[in-house]
C-alpha positions in Angstrom: 27.0 180.8 176.5 27.5 183.1 179.6 24.2 183.5 181.4 25.6 186.7 183.7 27.1 188.8 180.8 26.1 192.0 182.8 28.3 190.8 185.5 31.1 189.3 183.6 30.6 191.1 180.2 32.7 194.5 181.8 35.6 192.2 183.0 35.7 190.6 179.4 35.9 193.9 177.7 38.6 195.0 180.3 40.4 192.2 179.7 40.7 192.1 175.9 41.6 195.9 176.2 44.3 195.1 178.3 45.6 192.1 176.1 45.1 194.4 172.8 47.3 197.3 174.7 49.7 194.4 175.5 50.2 193.1 172.1 50.4 196.6 170.8 53.4 197.5 173.3 55.2 194.0 172.3 54.6 194.9 168.6 56.5 198.5 169.3 59.1 197.2 171.1 59.8 194.1 168.5 59.4 196.2 165.8 62.1 199.2 167.2 59.3 202.1 167.4 60.6 202.9 171.0 64.2 203.0 169.8 65.3 206.8 170.0 62.2 208.3 171.9 63.8 210.5 174.0 66.8 211.9 171.6 64.7 215.1 171.4 64.5 215.2 175.1 68.2 214.7 175.3 69.3 217.1 172.8 67.4 219.8 174.5 68.8 219.3 178.0 72.3 219.1 176.4 71.8 222.3 174.6 70.5 223.7 177.6 73.2 222.6 180.2 76.1 223.3 177.3 74.9 226.6 176.5 75.8 228.4 179.8 79.3 230.0 178.5 81.5 231.7 180.5 80.7 235.0 182.3 81.9 237.2 179.6 79.7 235.8 176.9 76.8 235.6 179.1 74.4 239.1 179.0 74.6 241.2 182.3 71.4 241.0 184.4 70.0 244.5 184.4 71.1 246.4 187.6 74.4 244.2 188.1 77.3 246.0 188.7 79.9 246.1 185.8 83.1 244.0 186.4 84.9 245.5 183.0 86.1 248.9 184.4 83.6 251.4 182.3 
């Protein structure tokens, strides 16, 4: 069959693993497994950016001067 398997074998193994990874990726795309994968990251980002509040709602930093007259 292949006379120099010690030389060609690792390349064949790498080619087969690459084709397997490509098939899994194509299956994931067509099956919808990759849809909505970043929703959790988007929710976290919007929660962090939208939860800043106004200066009256935020807690005062320690040692900061008070602005409410007290």
